[in-house]
N, C-alpha and C positions, 0 to 999 in steps of 0.2 A: 504494500500500500504506500503510495507516494503522498506525503503531506506537503502542501504548498507553503511557501514562505508567508503568504498573506494570512493563511490559517494560523500559522505559528504566532505571527504578530498579534492576531486577534486573541489567541489564548493568553499570551503574555499580558495584553492590556486588560483582558477580563479578570485574570488572576490578581493583577494589581488593584483593580477597582474593588473586587470582593475583599481584598485585604484591607483597603482603606475603610470600606463600609463597616467591616467587622471590628476593627481595632478602636477607632475613635479615641485614641489615647490623648488624655489631657496632660498639660504640663505637670511635671513631677510634684511641684509645690503649690499647685493650684488650690485655692480655698474659696469656695462660693459663699455668698451671703444671702440668707433668706430672712425677710423682715415681715413682722406681724404687728398689728396694733391699731393705734388711733391717730389723731391729727398731729401728734408730735412726730410721727413717722410717715404720714400719708404723702406720697409724691404726686397724687392726682388721681387715685382710683375713683374718688367720688365724682370726677368729671363724667364718668361713664355709667352712672347708675341713675335711676329715677328718684331724685331727692329734691330738697329745697336749697336755696342759697345759704341757709344757715349752716349747711354741711358742705359747702363748696368754697373754694378760694381761687376760682378760675377767671378772675377779673382783676383789673388794675385797682390799686397799686401793688397787689400781691406779686411777688417775684421780681420787683423792680431792681433790686440791688445786684443780683448775680445774673439771673437769666434774662433780665430786661423785658420779660413778658410773663404773664401769669401762667404757671404750670399746674396749679391746683394745690401747691404747698401752702400751708397756713403760716406764712412768714414772708419777709421781704426777699428771701433768698433760699439758701440751702438749709437742710435739716440735718440732724445728727447722723442718720444713715448715709447721707451723701458724703459727709466728711469721713466716716468710718470706711466706706468703700474706697475713697481716695487714698487714705492712709494705707489700706491693704493692697493698693495697686490694682484695684478693680475699676471698671467704668461705673458711672452713676447707675444704680440698680433701677430698672424700669418698673412702672406700675403694671401689675398683673392684668388689669382690665383694659389697658391701652390697646386699641385695635392694632392688628398687624401681626406678623410672625415674630415670635420671641425666641431668643437664644437663652435657654434657661441654665446653661452651664456656669454662668457667673452668679446665678441666683435670681431672685425676683422679689418684688415688694407687694405684699397683700394688704398693707395697712389702710384703714378707712377712717377719715375724720369723723368723730362722734361715736366710734365703735367702743363696745365694752366687752368684758368677759361674759356678761349675761346677755342672752338673746333679747331680753326685754328692754335693754338700754337703747333708746332711740330706734326701737323696732320699726322696720319698714323704710327707714331713711338712710341706713348705713349697712356696711358689710360686717356683721358681728364676727367675733373670734371663731365661733364654731364653723361658720361658712368659709372663713379664711383658711381653716384647716382642711376643709373639703377641697378648696382650690389647690392647696399644697399637694394633696393626694393625687390630683389630676396631673400636676407638674411632675411628681415622682414617677407616675406611670409613663408620662411622655419621655422623661429622661431614660427610663429603662428601655423604651422602644428605640430611642436614638443612640444610646451608648452601649447597650447590652447590660445585663444584670450586674456583672462584676464591676464595671467602670462606674455605673450609676451608684452602686453601693459605696464605692470608694468616695465618690463626690459627696454623697449625702452624709457619710460618717465623718468626713473632714470639714464639712461646711460649718459655718457659724450661724446660729439662729438668734436673731435680735428681736426682742419683744417688749412693747410698751402698752400696757393695758391696765384698766382699773379706775382711772380718774373719772371717766364718764359714768361708770356705774355708781360711784359715790355722789357725783354732782346731780344725778337724776334719781337718787334713792327715794322711792315712794313705796315704802314697805313697813309693815308693823314689826318686822324683825328688829332685834337689837343690833347695834353696830357690830358686835362680835359675831352674831349669827350671819349678818349680811356679808361681812368680810370673809367669813368661812365659805359662803356661797361663791363669792368672786374668786377666791383662791382655789376653791374646788374645781371650778370651770377651767381656770388656768392650768391646774394639775392635769386634768383630762387632756387638754390641748398638748401639753408637753409630753404626756405619755403617748399620744398619737404620733407626734413627730419622732419620738424615740423609736417607736415600732417600725418606722420607715427608715431608720438608720441614724437619725440625729443624735449627736452626743455632746455638742458644745453649744451652750446657751448663754446669752447675755441679756441683762435687764437693767433699766433704771428703776429705782423705786419711785414713789409718788412725791410730787412737789407740795408746797403749802397751798392746797386748793383754795383755801379761804382768802388768800392774799392776791389772787388774780384781780386786775382792775375791774372786771365785770362783777366779781363777788364783793369787792370793797364798795363799789357804787351801789349795789343792792343793799348793803349793810349801812349805808349812810356815811361811808368814809373810813370805817375800820375793817380790819380783817374779820372774816367770818370764822370764828373759832370752832364752831361745830364741824364745818367742812374740813378744816385743817386737822381736827382731832381724829376723824375717821381715817384720814390719809396717814396720820401717824400710827394708828392702830394697824393699818395695812402694812406699814413699813416694819413694824415689829414682827408681824406674822409671816411676811414674805420669806425672810431668810430661813425661818423654821420649816416652811413648806419646801423650800429648795433643798435644805439639808436632809429632809425626810426622803425626797426623791433620790438624792445622791446615795442614800443607804439602800434604797430599794432597786435602783436601776444601775446595773453594772456599767461602768464607764461614763456615767452621767457627770458632766462638768458644768459649772456655772460661774459667771462673773457678774457681780451685783454692784452697780454704780449708785452711789448715794447722791442722787440729783437733789434730794431734799436739802442736804447740807450746802451744795453749790448754790442752789436757789437762795437759801437763807443768807449766805454770805454776801451775795450781790444785792439783795434787798436792803441789808443792813449797812453796807458800805459800798455803794455803787462806784464811787470815784476810784477806789482801789483797783477796780477791774475795768476801768476805762469808760464808765457810763456816767453821763450827766444826769440821767433821770431813770430811776427804777420804780417809780410810783405811777406815772401816767403812761398810757399806751401812745405810741407814735401815731397810730391811726385809729380813729374812733370819734366819739363825741360824748358830751356830758362830763360828769364828775370823773376825774382820772382817765378819761377816754373809755369809760366803762360801758357806754352804750355800744353794742356790737354792730356798728354801722359802717365799718371800714369798707370802702368801695361803693357805698350807697345803694346796695342791692338787697338789703335784708329788712326792708320795711321802713328804713330811715334813709332818705337820700342825702342829707347833709352830713358831712363828716370833716374832721380836721386831719391834716397830714403833716407830720414834722418835716423839717428840711433834710435831716440826716438820720436815718434809722439807727446808725451805729452809735449815736448818742443815747439811744434808748434801750433799756433792757427788754421791755415789752414792745412788740410790733403792733399787735391789736389787743382787743379786750381780754383775750385768753392766752395768746401765744407769744413766746419770746422772739426776739430779732435774730437774724442770721448771726450776728456777732456773738450773741449769747449762746446760740447753738454750737458755734465753733469752739467756744471755751468749754462747753460741756463735752463735746466730742474729743477735744484734746485730753481732758481728764480721763474719760472712758478709755482712751487708747493707751495712754502711757502713765496714768496716775499711780500713786503709791497706794498701799493697802489701807490708808486712812480714809480714802475716798472711793476706791473700787477694789473689791475683794471677792474671792481669795487671791485673784490675780487680775491683771488688766487685759484689755482686748488685744493688745499687741501680742501677748503671750498666746491667746486663743488662736490667733491666725498663724503664728509661727510654728506651733507644735502640733504633732499628730494627736488625734483624740486619745490614743492609748498611752501617751507619754508626756502629758502636760506637767511641768514642774513649776514651782514658785518658791523662791528662797531655798532652792536645793531640796525641797521636800515634795514628794509626790502627793497630789491631792486626792 
């Protein structure tokens, strides 16, 4: 039997093609970033759901500082996950719901402004945590189809999972349950979400705790000028219970690692001494109206068309009635990435990204 040269070339090309399709090898030290949560992390998922402008930021002046157009981020520029991705050598992680073909090998962002750990929190207007986990499972399936089981498992086990949730649950608490019972429900739902991610291979998790919810400009305006101590008290309770929840998971789930950033402390330090951190104002929102800019009117699309806008958002700790400025987010991200154990523990995010899930060390001690 005589085999032609053309046939041999076809076989060689076909073999090479099959090899490329089957290997899909990622760079050796590639670490993806998957993001879940609320408006502190939402890159614009709420642009693509049927909701109201209360839960959207896809209009000017949002985004003016960095992007120079509104992306749907609740700030004048970038958010914590954008900076963490940059520090990790990743591109900006895209919104899961953004139309078009996604490349999930770098990760994806599921966060939704207004979302909580409880389905009841802003139900019907946001993508709650449970639904975000369902979307993650679809991504996991897609990665297995694209990369093959072994490579997908490697990507998911070395990835970092960044989660911010709870604030909206407490701000919308409308329950006869005690604060302790309610916090247990919130953390119970977070626990279920983490267990589901773990089942799909997730091992390295990062969290901020909760800020002083009662000291947001909106809350202060509602309280006539002072911080709402009830709202801050339940956030403080959450912050006491969260590390206990994570330690319990660490005991139960082999290889479970976590980094917990004390954003409450960082927030408090900047509210108490703004000039030390380069802010001229940590009381009034750059964008809003009324007392302290506490009327949530930034952009003029939430029922109040008139609003004030500062000249330079970098002078302000708060950009709108609820959310920090890009400058504040950058400072938080710097601390999350490379902070010492007094602010992020048991280790920082740089360590999460640099080490394999099975061999994370901090201060020469395996965690």
